[in-house]
Chimera marker file (.cmm) of the C-alpha trace (Angstrom):
<marker_set name="trace">
<marker id="1" x="95.990" y="61.473" z="125.492" r="1" g="1" b="0" radius="0.5"/>
<marker id="2" x="96.014" y="60.410" z="121.860" r="1" g="1" b="0" radius="0.5"/>
<marker id="3" x="99.733" y="60.809" z="121.098" r="1" g="1" b="0" radius="0.5"/>
<marker id="4" x="100.752" y="57.281" z="122.183" r="1" g="1" b="0" radius="0.5"/>
<marker id="5" x="98.182" y="55.822" z="119.800" r="1" g="1" b="0" radius="0.5"/>
<marker id="6" x="99.485" y="57.885" z="116.871" r="1" g="1" b="0" radius="0.5"/>
<marker id="7" x="103.058" y="56.900" z="117.786" r="1" g="1" b="0" radius="0.5"/>
<marker id="8" x="102.055" y="53.220" z="117.941" r="1" g="1" b="0" radius="0.5"/>
<marker id="9" x="100.518" y="53.571" z="114.477" r="1" g="1" b="0" radius="0.5"/>
<marker id="10" x="103.726" y="55.096" z="113.109" r="1" g="1" b="0" radius="0.5"/>
<marker id="11" x="105.974" y="52.434" z="114.631" r="1" g="1" b="0" radius="0.5"/>
<marker id="12" x="103.514" y="49.739" z="113.570" r="1" g="1" b="0" radius="0.5"/>
<marker id="13" x="103.777" y="50.927" z="109.963" r="1" g="1" b="0" radius="0.5"/>
<marker id="14" x="107.459" y="49.895" z="110.073" r="1" g="1" b="0" radius="0.5"/>
<marker id="15" x="106.694" y="46.235" z="110.766" r="1" g="1" b="0" radius="0.5"/>
<marker id="16" x="103.063" y="45.368" z="110.154" r="1" g="1" b="0" radius="0.5"/>
<marker id="17" x="100.536" y="45.262" z="107.359" r="1" g="1" b="0" radius="0.5"/>
<marker id="18" x="98.235" y="48.247" z="106.989" r="1" g="1" b="0" radius="0.5"/>
<marker id="19" x="95.176" y="46.371" z="108.244" r="1" g="1" b="0" radius="0.5"/>
<marker id="20" x="97.091" y="45.265" z="111.349" r="1" g="1" b="0" radius="0.5"/>
<marker id="21" x="98.108" y="48.852" z="112.053" r="1" g="1" b="0" radius="0.5"/>
<marker id="22" x="94.474" y="49.914" z="111.637" r="1" g="1" b="0" radius="0.5"/>
<marker id="23" x="93.568" y="47.295" z="114.237" r="1" g="1" b="0" radius="0.5"/>
<marker id="24" x="96.126" y="48.721" z="116.659" r="1" g="1" b="0" radius="0.5"/>
<marker id="25" x="94.958" y="52.297" z="116.129" r="1" g="1" b="0" radius="0.5"/>
<marker id="26" x="91.244" y="51.561" z="116.242" r="1" g="1" b="0" radius="0.5"/>
<marker id="27" x="91.695" y="49.228" z="119.206" r="1" g="1" b="0" radius="0.5"/>
<marker id="28" x="93.678" y="51.870" z="121.070" r="1" g="1" b="0" radius="0.5"/>
<marker id="29" x="90.995" y="54.479" z="120.455" r="1" g="1" b="0" radius="0.5"/>
<marker id="30" x="88.216" y="52.127" z="121.507" r="1" g="1" b="0" radius="0.5"/>
<marker id="31" x="90.042" y="51.195" z="124.719" r="1" g="1" b="0" radius="0.5"/>
<marker id="32" x="90.539" y="54.915" z="125.386" r="1" g="1" b="0" radius="0.5"/>
<marker id="33" x="86.824" y="55.564" z="124.887" r="1" g="1" b="0" radius="0.5"/>
<marker id="34" x="85.792" y="52.555" z="126.981" r="1" g="1" b="0" radius="0.5"/>
<marker id="35" x="87.907" y="53.884" z="129.855" r="1" g="1" b="0" radius="0.5"/>
<marker id="36" x="87.046" y="57.583" z="129.473" r="1" g="1" b="0" radius="0.5"/>
<marker id="37" x="83.562" y="57.240" z="128.018" r="1" g="1" b="0" radius="0.5"/>
<marker id="38" x="82.033" y="57.370" z="124.571" r="1" g="1" b="0" radius="0.5"/>
<marker id="39" x="80.892" y="60.736" z="123.254" r="1" g="1" b="0" radius="0.5"/>
<marker id="40" x="80.116" y="62.519" z="119.994" r="1" g="1" b="0" radius="0.5"/>
<marker id="41" x="83.837" y="62.610" z="119.191" r="1" g="1" b="0" radius="0.5"/>
<marker id="42" x="84.248" y="58.806" z="119.211" r="1" g="1" b="0" radius="0.5"/>
<marker id="43" x="83.470" y="58.396" z="115.486" r="1" g="1" b="0" radius="0.5"/>
<marker id="44" x="85.688" y="61.400" z="114.726" r="1" g="1" b="0" radius="0.5"/>
<marker id="45" x="88.618" y="59.848" z="116.592" r="1" g="1" b="0" radius="0.5"/>
<marker id="46" x="88.113" y="56.561" z="114.731" r="1" g="1" b="0" radius="0.5"/>
<marker id="47" x="88.026" y="58.444" z="111.423" r="1" g="1" b="0" radius="0.5"/>
<marker id="48" x="91.225" y="60.224" z="112.490" r="1" g="1" b="0" radius="0.5"/>
<marker id="49" x="92.915" y="56.830" z="112.923" r="1" g="1" b="0" radius="0.5"/>
<marker id="50" x="91.964" y="55.859" z="109.361" r="1" g="1" b="0" radius="0.5"/>
<marker id="51" x="93.283" y="59.190" z="108.076" r="1" g="1" b="0" radius="0.5"/>
<marker id="52" x="96.502" y="58.875" z="110.098" r="1" g="1" b="0" radius="0.5"/>
<marker id="53" x="97.191" y="55.359" z="108.833" r="1" g="1" b="0" radius="0.5"/>
<marker id="54" x="96.500" y="56.551" z="105.290" r="1" g="1" b="0" radius="0.5"/>
<marker id="55" x="98.888" y="59.487" z="105.659" r="1" g="1" b="0" radius="0.5"/>
<marker id="56" x="101.578" y="57.249" z="107.153" r="1" g="1" b="0" radius="0.5"/>
<marker id="57" x="101.126" y="54.774" z="104.316" r="1" g="1" b="0" radius="0.5"/>
<marker id="58" x="101.411" y="57.525" z="101.711" r="1" g="1" b="0" radius="0.5"/>
<marker id="59" x="104.561" y="58.771" z="103.465" r="1" g="1" b="0" radius="0.5"/>
<marker id="60" x="105.950" y="55.212" z="103.243" r="1" g="1" b="0" radius="0.5"/>
<marker id="61" x="106.906" y="55.095" z="106.895" r="1" g="1" b="0" radius="0.5"/>
<marker id="62" x="109.609" y="52.568" z="107.683" r="1" g="1" b="0" radius="0.5"/>
<marker id="63" x="112.227" y="52.137" z="110.365" r="1" g="1" b="0" radius="0.5"/>
<marker id="64" x="114.812" y="54.905" z="110.385" r="1" g="1" b="0" radius="0.5"/>
<marker id="65" x="114.978" y="58.452" z="111.659" r="1" g="1" b="0" radius="0.5"/>
<marker id="66" x="114.237" y="60.107" z="108.308" r="1" g="1" b="0" radius="0.5"/>
<marker id="67" x="111.191" y="58.017" z="107.383" r="1" g="1" b="0" radius="0.5"/>
<marker id="68" x="109.774" y="58.291" z="110.922" r="1" g="1" b="0" radius="0.5"/>
<marker id="69" x="110.169" y="62.080" z="110.906" r="1" g="1" b="0" radius="0.5"/>
<marker id="70" x="108.513" y="62.236" z="107.491" r="1" g="1" b="0" radius="0.5"/>
<marker id="71" x="105.707" y="60.046" z="108.817" r="1" g="1" b="0" radius="0.5"/>
<marker id="72" x="105.267" y="62.308" z="111.845" r="1" g="1" b="0" radius="0.5"/>
<marker id="73" x="105.178" y="65.391" z="109.630" r="1" g="1" b="0" radius="0.5"/>
<marker id="74" x="102.594" y="63.738" z="107.379" r="1" g="1" b="0" radius="0.5"/>
<marker id="75" x="100.381" y="62.014" z="109.947" r="1" g="1" b="0" radius="0.5"/>
<marker id="76" x="100.253" y="64.581" z="112.754" r="1" g="1" b="0" radius="0.5"/>
<marker id="77" x="98.693" y="67.443" z="110.733" r="1" g="1" b="0" radius="0.5"/>
<marker id="78" x="96.199" y="65.028" z="109.168" r="1" g="1" b="0" radius="0.5"/>
<marker id="79" x="95.195" y="63.748" z="112.604" r="1" g="1" b="0" radius="0.5"/>
<marker id="80" x="94.881" y="67.326" z="113.879" r="1" g="1" b="0" radius="0.5"/>
<marker id="81" x="92.758" y="68.465" z="110.927" r="1" g="1" b="0" radius="0.5"/>
<marker id="82" x="90.372" y="65.529" z="111.255" r="1" g="1" b="0" radius="0.5"/>
<marker id="83" x="89.979" y="66.062" z="115.013" r="1" g="1" b="0" radius="0.5"/>
<marker id="84" x="89.513" y="69.854" z="114.727" r="1" g="1" b="0" radius="0.5"/>
<marker id="85" x="87.109" y="69.568" z="111.787" r="1" g="1" b="0" radius="0.5"/>
<marker id="86" x="85.197" y="66.762" z="113.465" r="1" g="1" b="0" radius="0.5"/>
<marker id="87" x="84.862" y="68.703" z="116.718" r="1" g="1" b="0" radius="0.5"/>
<marker id="88" x="83.406" y="71.591" z="114.749" r="1" g="1" b="0" radius="0.5"/>
<marker id="89" x="81.096" y="69.284" z="112.747" r="1" g="1" b="0" radius="0.5"/>
<marker id="90" x="79.619" y="67.554" z="115.812" r="1" g="1" b="0" radius="0.5"/>
<marker id="91" x="79.094" y="70.844" z="117.639" r="1" g="1" b="0" radius="0.5"/>
<marker id="92" x="81.846" y="70.527" z="120.239" r="1" g="1" b="0" radius="0.5"/>
<marker id="93" x="83.155" y="73.991" z="119.308" r="1" g="1" b="0" radius="0.5"/>
<marker id="94" x="80.444" y="76.146" z="120.822" r="1" g="1" b="0" radius="0.5"/>
<marker id="95" x="80.624" y="79.712" z="119.657" r="1" g="1" b="0" radius="0.5"/>
<marker id="96" x="81.927" y="78.869" z="116.203" r="1" g="1" b="0" radius="0.5"/>
<marker id="97" x="79.281" y="79.270" z="113.501" r="1" g="1" b="0" radius="0.5"/>
<marker id="98" x="78.416" y="76.411" z="111.151" r="1" g="1" b="0" radius="0.5"/>
<marker id="99" x="80.097" y="78.186" z="108.258" r="1" g="1" b="0" radius="0.5"/>
<marker id="100" x="83.454" y="77.847" z="106.524" r="1" g="1" b="0" radius="0.5"/>
<marker id="101" x="84.661" y="80.720" z="108.732" r="1" g="1" b="0" radius="0.5"/>
<marker id="102" x="83.618" y="78.761" z="111.831" r="1" g="1" b="0" radius="0.5"/>
<marker id="103" x="85.474" y="75.700" z="110.580" r="1" g="1" b="0" radius="0.5"/>
<marker id="104" x="88.555" y="77.843" z="109.981" r="1" g="1" b="0" radius="0.5"/>
<marker id="105" x="88.257" y="79.266" z="113.519" r="1" g="1" b="0" radius="0.5"/>
<marker id="106" x="88.040" y="75.735" z="114.910" r="1" g="1" b="0" radius="0.5"/>
<marker id="107" x="91.213" y="74.698" z="113.104" r="1" g="1" b="0" radius="0.5"/>
<marker id="108" x="93.210" y="77.853" z="113.868" r="1" g="1" b="0" radius="0.5"/>
<marker id="109" x="92.334" y="78.002" z="117.564" r="1" g="1" b="0" radius="0.5"/>
<marker id="110" x="93.591" y="74.446" z="118.044" r="1" g="1" b="0" radius="0.5"/>
<marker id="111" x="97.069" y="75.148" z="116.609" r="1" g="1" b="0" radius="0.5"/>
<marker id="112" x="98.614" y="75.349" z="120.119" r="1" g="1" b="0" radius="0.5"/>
<marker id="113" x="97.134" y="71.907" z="120.854" r="1" g="1" b="0" radius="0.5"/>
<marker id="114" x="98.587" y="70.682" z="117.552" r="1" g="1" b="0" radius="0.5"/>
<marker id="115" x="102.080" y="71.882" z="118.497" r="1" g="1" b="0" radius="0.5"/>
<marker id="116" x="101.905" y="70.266" z="121.935" r="1" g="1" b="0" radius="0.5"/>
<marker id="117" x="100.544" y="67.083" z="120.363" r="1" g="1" b="0" radius="0.5"/>
<marker id="118" x="103.372" y="67.069" z="117.812" r="1" g="1" b="0" radius="0.5"/>
<marker id="119" x="105.946" y="67.350" z="120.594" r="1" g="1" b="0" radius="0.5"/>
<marker id="120" x="104.354" y="64.446" z="122.495" r="1" g="1" b="0" radius="0.5"/>
<marker id="121" x="104.114" y="62.343" z="119.345" r="1" g="1" b="0" radius="0.5"/>
<marker id="122" x="107.801" y="62.920" z="118.598" r="1" g="1" b="0" radius="0.5"/>
<marker id="123" x="108.652" y="61.863" z="122.141" r="1" g="1" b="0" radius="0.5"/>
<marker id="124" x="106.486" y="58.742" z="122.089" r="1" g="1" b="0" radius="0.5"/>
<marker id="125" x="107.626" y="57.710" z="118.611" r="1" g="1" b="0" radius="0.5"/>
<marker id="126" x="111.298" y="58.066" z="119.508" r="1" g="1" b="0" radius="0.5"/>
<marker id="127" x="110.701" y="56.211" z="122.787" r="1" g="1" b="0" radius="0.5"/>
<marker id="128" x="108.941" y="53.337" z="121.031" r="1" g="1" b="0" radius="0.5"/>
<marker id="129" x="111.713" y="53.186" z="118.407" r="1" g="1" b="0" radius="0.5"/>
<marker id="130" x="114.372" y="53.159" z="121.153" r="1" g="1" b="0" radius="0.5"/>
<marker id="131" x="112.615" y="50.323" z="122.999" r="1" g="1" b="0" radius="0.5"/>
<marker id="132" x="112.459" y="48.370" z="119.747" r="1" g="1" b="0" radius="0.5"/>
<marker id="133" x="116.167" y="48.989" z="119.083" r="1" g="1" b="0" radius="0.5"/>
<marker id="134" x="117.091" y="47.850" z="122.603" r="1" g="1" b="0" radius="0.5"/>
<marker id="135" x="114.935" y="44.734" z="122.310" r="1" g="1" b="0" radius="0.5"/>
<marker id="136" x="116.439" y="43.951" z="118.926" r="1" g="1" b="0" radius="0.5"/>
<marker id="137" x="119.985" y="44.387" z="120.266" r="1" g="1" b="0" radius="0.5"/>
<marker id="138" x="119.167" y="42.134" z="123.225" r="1" g="1" b="0" radius="0.5"/>
<marker id="139" x="117.744" y="39.414" z="120.967" r="1" g="1" b="0" radius="0.5"/>
<marker id="140" x="120.722" y="39.674" z="118.602" r="1" g="1" b="0" radius="0.5"/>
<marker id="141" x="123.182" y="39.421" z="121.474" r="1" g="1" b="0" radius="0.5"/>
<marker id="142" x="121.321" y="36.555" z="123.115" r="1" g="1" b="0" radius="0.5"/>
<marker id="143" x="120.807" y="34.607" z="119.898" r="1" g="1" b="0" radius="0.5"/>
<marker id="144" x="123.749" y="35.558" z="117.717" r="1" g="1" b="0" radius="0.5"/>
<marker id="145" x="122.616" y="33.152" z="114.987" r="1" g="1" b="0" radius="0.5"/>
<marker id="146" x="119.363" y="35.079" z="114.451" r="1" g="1" b="0" radius="0.5"/>
<marker id="147" x="119.085" y="37.787" z="111.831" r="1" g="1" b="0" radius="0.5"/>
<marker id="148" x="116.384" y="40.208" z="112.917" r="1" g="1" b="0" radius="0.5"/>
<link id1="1" id2="2" r="1" g="1" b="0" radius="0.2"/>
<link id1="2" id2="3" r="1" g="1" b="0" radius="0.2"/>
<link id1="3" id2="4" r="1" g="1" b="0" radius="0.2"/>
<link id1="4" id2="5" r="1" g="1" b="0" radius="0.2"/>
<link id1="5" id2="6" r="1" g="1" b="0" radius="0.2"/>
<link id1="6" id2="7" r="1" g="1" b="0" radius="0.2"/>
<link id1="7" id2="8" r="1" g="1" b="0" radius="0.2"/>
<link id1="8" id2="9" r="1" g="1" b="0" radius="0.2"/>
<link id1="9" id2="10" r="1" g="1" b="0" radius="0.2"/>
<link id1="10" id2="11" r="1" g="1" b="0" radius="0.2"/>
<link id1="11" id2="12" r="1" g="1" b="0" radius="0.2"/>
<link id1="12" id2="13" r="1" g="1" b="0" radius="0.2"/>
<link id1="13" id2="14" r="1" g="1" b="0" radius="0.2"/>
<link id1="14" id2="15" r="1" g="1" b="0" radius="0.2"/>
<link id1="15" id2="16" r="1" g="1" b="0" radius="0.2"/>
<link id1="16" id2="17" r="1" g="1" b="0" radius="0.2"/>
<link id1="17" id2="18" r="1" g="1" b="0" radius="0.2"/>
<link id1="18" id2="19" r="1" g="1" b="0" radius="0.2"/>
<link id1="19" id2="20" r="1" g="1" b="0" radius="0.2"/>
<link id1="20" id2="21" r="1" g="1" b="0" radius="0.2"/>
<link id1="21" id2="22" r="1" g="1" b="0" radius="0.2"/>
<link id1="22" id2="23" r="1" g="1" b="0" radius="0.2"/>
<link id1="23" id2="24" r="1" g="1" b="0" radius="0.2"/>
<link id1="24" id2="25" r="1" g="1" b="0" radius="0.2"/>
<link id1="25" id2="26" r="1" g="1" b="0" radius="0.2"/>
<link id1="26" id2="27" r="1" g="1" b="0" radius="0.2"/>
<link id1="27" id2="28" r="1" g="1" b="0" radius="0.2"/>
<link id1="28" id2="29" r="1" g="1" b="0" radius="0.2"/>
<link id1="29" id2="30" r="1" g="1" b="0" radius="0.2"/>
<link id1="30" id2="31" r="1" g="1" b="0" radius="0.2"/>
<link id1="31" id2="32" r="1" g="1" b="0" radius="0.2"/>
<link id1="32" id2="33" r="1" g="1" b="0" radius="0.2"/>
<link id1="33" id2="34" r="1" g="1" b="0" radius="0.2"/>
<link id1="34" id2="35" r="1" g="1" b="0" radius="0.2"/>
<link id1="35" id2="36" r="1" g="1" b="0" radius="0.2"/>
<link id1="36" id2="37" r="1" g="1" b="0" radius="0.2"/>
<link id1="37" id2="38" r="1" g="1" b="0" radius="0.2"/>
<link id1="38" id2="39" r="1" g="1" b="0" radius="0.2"/>
<link id1="39" id2="40" r="1" g="1" b="0" radius="0.2"/>
<link id1="40" id2="41" r="1" g="1" b="0" radius="0.2"/>
<link id1="41" id2="42" r="1" g="1" b="0" radius="0.2"/>
<link id1="42" id2="43" r="1" g="1" b="0" radius="0.2"/>
<link id1="43" id2="44" r="1" g="1" b="0" radius="0.2"/>
<link id1="44" id2="45" r="1" g="1" b="0" radius="0.2"/>
<link id1="45" id2="46" r="1" g="1" b="0" radius="0.2"/>
<link id1="46" id2="47" r="1" g="1" b="0" radius="0.2"/>
<link id1="47" id2="48" r="1" g="1" b="0" radius="0.2"/>
<link id1="48" id2="49" r="1" g="1" b="0" radius="0.2"/>
<link id1="49" id2="50" r="1" g="1" b="0" radius="0.2"/>
<link id1="50" id2="51" r="1" g="1" b="0" radius="0.2"/>
<link id1="51" id2="52" r="1" g="1" b="0" radius="0.2"/>
<link id1="52" id2="53" r="1" g="1" b="0" radius="0.2"/>
<link id1="53" id2="54" r="1" g="1" b="0" radius="0.2"/>
<link id1="54" id2="55" r="1" g="1" b="0" radius="0.2"/>
<link id1="55" id2="56" r="1" g="1" b="0" radius="0.2"/>
<link id1="56" id2="57" r="1" g="1" b="0" radius="0.2"/>
<link id1="57" id2="58" r="1" g="1" b="0" radius="0.2"/>
<link id1="58" id2="59" r="1" g="1" b="0" radius="0.2"/>
<link id1="59" id2="60" r="1" g="1" b="0" radius="0.2"/>
<link id1="60" id2="61" r="1" g="1" b="0" radius="0.2"/>
<link id1="61" id2="62" r="1" g="1" b="0" radius="0.2"/>
<link id1="62" id2="63" r="1" g="1" b="0" radius="0.2"/>
<link id1="63" id2="64" r="1" g="1" b="0" radius="0.2"/>
<link id1="64" id2="65" r="1" g="1" b="0" radius="0.2"/>
<link id1="65" id2="66" r="1" g="1" b="0" radius="0.2"/>
<link id1="66" id2="67" r="1" g="1" b="0" radius="0.2"/>
<link id1="67" id2="68" r="1" g="1" b="0" radius="0.2"/>
<link id1="68" id2="69" r="1" g="1" b="0" radius="0.2"/>
<link id1="69" id2="70" r="1" g="1" b="0" radius="0.2"/>
<link id1="70" id2="71" r="1" g="1" b="0" radius="0.2"/>
<link id1="71" id2="72" r="1" g="1" b="0" radius="0.2"/>
<link id1="72" id2="73" r="1" g="1" b="0" radius="0.2"/>
<link id1="73" id2="74" r="1" g="1" b="0" radius="0.2"/>
<link id1="74" id2="75" r="1" g="1" b="0" radius="0.2"/>
<link id1="75" id2="76" r="1" g="1" b="0" radius="0.2"/>
<link id1="76" id2="77" r="1" g="1" b="0" radius="0.2"/>
<link id1="77" id2="78" r="1" g="1" b="0" radius="0.2"/>
<link id1="78" id2="79" r="1" g="1" b="0" radius="0.2"/>
<link id1="79" id2="80" r="1" g="1" b="0" radius="0.2"/>
<link id1="80" id2="81" r="1" g="1" b="0" radius="0.2"/>
<link id1="81" id2="82" r="1" g="1" b="0" radius="0.2"/>
<link id1="82" id2="83" r="1" g="1" b="0" radius="0.2"/>
<link id1="83" id2="84" r="1" g="1" b="0" radius="0.2"/>
<link id1="84" id2="85" r="1" g="1" b="0" radius="0.2"/>
<link id1="85" id2="86" r="1" g="1" b="0" radius="0.2"/>
<link id1="86" id2="87" r="1" g="1" b="0" radius="0.2"/>
<link id1="87" id2="88" r="1" g="1" b="0" radius="0.2"/>
<link id1="88" id2="89" r="1" g="1" b="0" radius="0.2"/>
<link id1="89" id2="90" r="1" g="1" b="0" radius="0.2"/>
<link id1="90" id2="91" r="1" g="1" b="0" radius="0.2"/>
<link id1="91" id2="92" r="1" g="1" b="0" radius="0.2"/>
<link id1="92" id2="93" r="1" g="1" b="0" radius="0.2"/>
<link id1="93" id2="94" r="1" g="1" b="0" radius="0.2"/>
<link id1="94" id2="95" r="1" g="1" b="0" radius="0.2"/>
<link id1="95" id2="96" r="1" g="1" b="0" radius="0.2"/>
<link id1="96" id2="97" r="1" g="1" b="0" radius="0.2"/>
<link id1="97" id2="98" r="1" g="1" b="0" radius="0.2"/>
<link id1="98" id2="99" r="1" g="1" b="0" radius="0.2"/>
<link id1="99" id2="100" r="1" g="1" b="0" radius="0.2"/>
<link id1="100" id2="101" r="1" g="1" b="0" radius="0.2"/>
<link id1="101" id2="102" r="1" g="1" b="0" radius="0.2"/>
<link id1="102" id2="103" r="1" g="1" b="0" radius="0.2"/>
<link id1="103" id2="104" r="1" g="1" b="0" radius="0.2"/>
<link id1="104" id2="105" r="1" g="1" b="0" radius="0.2"/>
<link id1="105" id2="106" r="1" g="1" b="0" radius="0.2"/>
<link id1="106" id2="107" r="1" g="1" b="0" radius="0.2"/>
<link id1="107" id2="108" r="1" g="1" b="0" radius="0.2"/>
<link id1="108" id2="109" r="1" g="1" b="0" radius="0.2"/>
<link id1="109" id2="110" r="1" g="1" b="0" radius="0.2"/>
<link id1="110" id2="111" r="1" g="1" b="0" radius="0.2"/>
<link id1="111" id2="112" r="1" g="1" b="0" radius="0.2"/>
<link id1="112" id2="113" r="1" g="1" b="0" radius="0.2"/>
<link id1="113" id2="114" r="1" g="1" b="0" radius="0.2"/>
<link id1="114" id2="115" r="1" g="1" b="0" radius="0.2"/>
<link id1="115" id2="116" r="1" g="1" b="0" radius="0.2"/>
<link id1="116" id2="117" r="1" g="1" b="0" radius="0.2"/>
<link id1="117" id2="118" r="1" g="1" b="0" radius="0.2"/>
<link id1="118" id2="119" r="1" g="1" b="0" radius="0.2"/>
<link id1="119" id2="120" r="1" g="1" b="0" radius="0.2"/>
<link id1="120" id2="121" r="1" g="1" b="0" radius="0.2"/>
<link id1="121" id2="122" r="1" g="1" b="0" radius="0.2"/>
<link id1="122" id2="123" r="1" g="1" b="0" radius="0.2"/>
<link id1="123" id2="124" r="1" g="1" b="0" radius="0.2"/>
<link id1="124" id2="125" r="1" g="1" b="0" radius="0.2"/>
<link id1="125" id2="126" r="1" g="1" b="0" radius="0.2"/>
<link id1="126" id2="127" r="1" g="1" b="0" radius="0.2"/>
<link id1="127" id2="128" r="1" g="1" b="0" radius="0.2"/>
<link id1="128" id2="129" r="1" g="1" b="0" radius="0.2"/>
<link id1="129" id2="130" r="1" g="1" b="0" radius="0.2"/>
<link id1="130" id2="131" r="1" g="1" b="0" radius="0.2"/>
<link id1="131" id2="132" r="1" g="1" b="0" radius="0.2"/>
<link id1="132" id2="133" r="1" g="1" b="0" radius="0.2"/>
<link id1="133" id2="134" r="1" g="1" b="0" radius="0.2"/>
<link id1="134" id2="135" r="1" g="1" b="0" radius="0.2"/>
<link id1="135" id2="136" r="1" g="1" b="0" radius="0.2"/>
<link id1="136" id2="137" r="1" g="1" b="0" radius="0.2"/>
<link id1="137" id2="138" r="1" g="1" b="0" radius="0.2"/>
<link id1="138" id2="139" r="1" g="1" b="0" radius="0.2"/>
<link id1="139" id2="140" r="1" g="1" b="0" radius="0.2"/>
<link id1="140" id2="141" r="1" g="1" b="0" radius="0.2"/>
<link id1="141" id2="142" r="1" g="1" b="0" radius="0.2"/>
<link id1="142" id2="143" r="1" g="1" b="0" radius="0.2"/>
<link id1="143" id2="144" r="1" g="1" b="0" radius="0.2"/>
<link id1="144" id2="145" r="1" g="1" b="0" radius="0.2"/>
<link id1="145" id2="146" r="1" g="1" b="0" radius="0.2"/>
<link id1="146" id2="147" r="1" g="1" b="0" radius="0.2"/>
<link id1="147" id2="148" r="1" g="1" b="0" radius="0.2"/>
</marker_set>
């Protein structure tokens, strides 16, 4: 599942430098591929991380419900388009011709996956943000002189 990696990228954009977020995203994808196996889609997934980080950066993702939602709405379609286009380009979409119409078929037929992925990414992003908020509250309560 790729949604936790996209969510980690979005939350990371709130606190880290862009290159650090790229490291998290690329590292997450590489760990995923080490565990599940490398295939023709590995470079596509890595390219999707670059595109997702770029979209999140353009959306100026920062901590807060509004900016995170905007980041989700910017990054998720970009991630989906890169994955669907890449699957078509590397021949993972058997039955779709190597034409613009075949590319369009590849993108359109994966819309249900996109919607499910968006739902998971919303869930993971909100969960990660909630864990951060709880950790921050705990640190603030424990060390009342700190300003986090």
